[in-house]
C-alpha positions in Angstrom: -61.1 -3.7 -12.0 -59.6 -3.5 -15.5 -57.0 -0.8 -16.3 -57.6 1.8 -18.9 -55.5 4.2 -20.9 -55.9 7.9 -20.3 -54.0 11.0 -21.6 -51.1 12.3 -19.6 -48.0 11.2 -17.9 -47.5 8.0 -15.9 -46.3 8.2 -12.3 -44.0 5.2 -12.9 -42.6 4.0 -16.1 -40.4 1.1 -17.1 -39.7 2.6 -20.5 -36.1 3.5 -19.8 -35.4 0.1 -18.3 -36.9 -1.6 -21.4 -34.9 0.7 -23.7 -31.7 -0.2 -21.8 -32.5 -3.9 -22.1 -33.2 -3.4 -25.8 -29.7 -2.1 -26.2 -30.3 1.6 -27.0 -27.1 3.7 -26.8 -26.1 5.2 -23.5 -26.4 8.8 -24.9 -30.0 8.1 -26.0 -30.9 6.8 -22.5 -29.2 9.7 -20.8 -31.1 12.2 -23.0 -34.4 10.4 -22.3 -33.8 10.4 -18.5 -33.0 14.1 -18.7 -36.2 14.8 -20.6 -38.3 12.8 -18.2 -36.8 14.7 -15.2 -37.3 18.0 -17.0 -41.0 17.2 -17.7 -41.5 15.9 -14.1 -40.4 19.3 -12.9 -42.9 21.0 -15.3 -40.0 22.6 -17.3 -39.9 23.0 -21.0 -37.7 20.6 -23.0 -35.4 22.3 -25.4 -34.8 20.4 -28.6 -31.3 19.5 -29.7 -30.6 21.4 -32.9 -27.6 20.3 -34.9 -27.5 21.5 -38.5 -28.1 17.9 -39.7 -31.3 17.6 -37.5 -32.6 21.0 -38.7 -31.9 20.1 -42.3 -33.8 16.8 -42.0 -36.7 18.5 -40.3 -36.9 20.9 -43.2 -36.9 18.0 -45.7 -39.7 16.3 -43.8 -41.7 19.6 -43.7 -41.2 20.1 -47.4 -42.2 16.5 -48.2 -45.4 16.9 -46.1 -46.3 20.1 -47.8 -46.0 18.4 -51.2 -48.0 15.5 -50.0 -50.8 17.7 -48.7 -50.8 19.6 -52.0 -50.8 16.5 -54.2 -53.9 15.9 -56.2 -54.5 12.2 -56.1 -57.1 12.4 -58.9 -54.9 14.1 -61.4 -51.4 13.7 -60.2 -48.7 11.3 -61.2 -47.8 9.3 -58.1 -44.6 7.9 -59.5 -43.3 11.4 -60.4 -44.5 12.6 -57.0 -42.4 10.1 -55.1 -39.4 10.5 -57.4 -39.5 14.2 -56.7 -39.7 13.8 -52.9 -36.9 11.2 -52.7 -34.6 12.9 -55.1 -34.8 16.1 -53.0 -33.7 14.2 -49.8 -30.2 13.3 -50.9 
């Protein structure tokens, strides 16, 4: 019988082991293990929120809003990208 992909969580995963072999930093692996354990216990995962992360998130949201509002028929694509990338510095 062939396997198939279905939505949801896996009972067993080698993701952390593969991440370790790939050389991901210990802090990243530690956080990932904590998240997996939290989800396994049906608890909500709280997002880490440093000022830098929050600022980047806002930049991404702003860029996405501009992208969704962009008129591809009438807009200047070069100007559009200049505006997005200049606001991310």
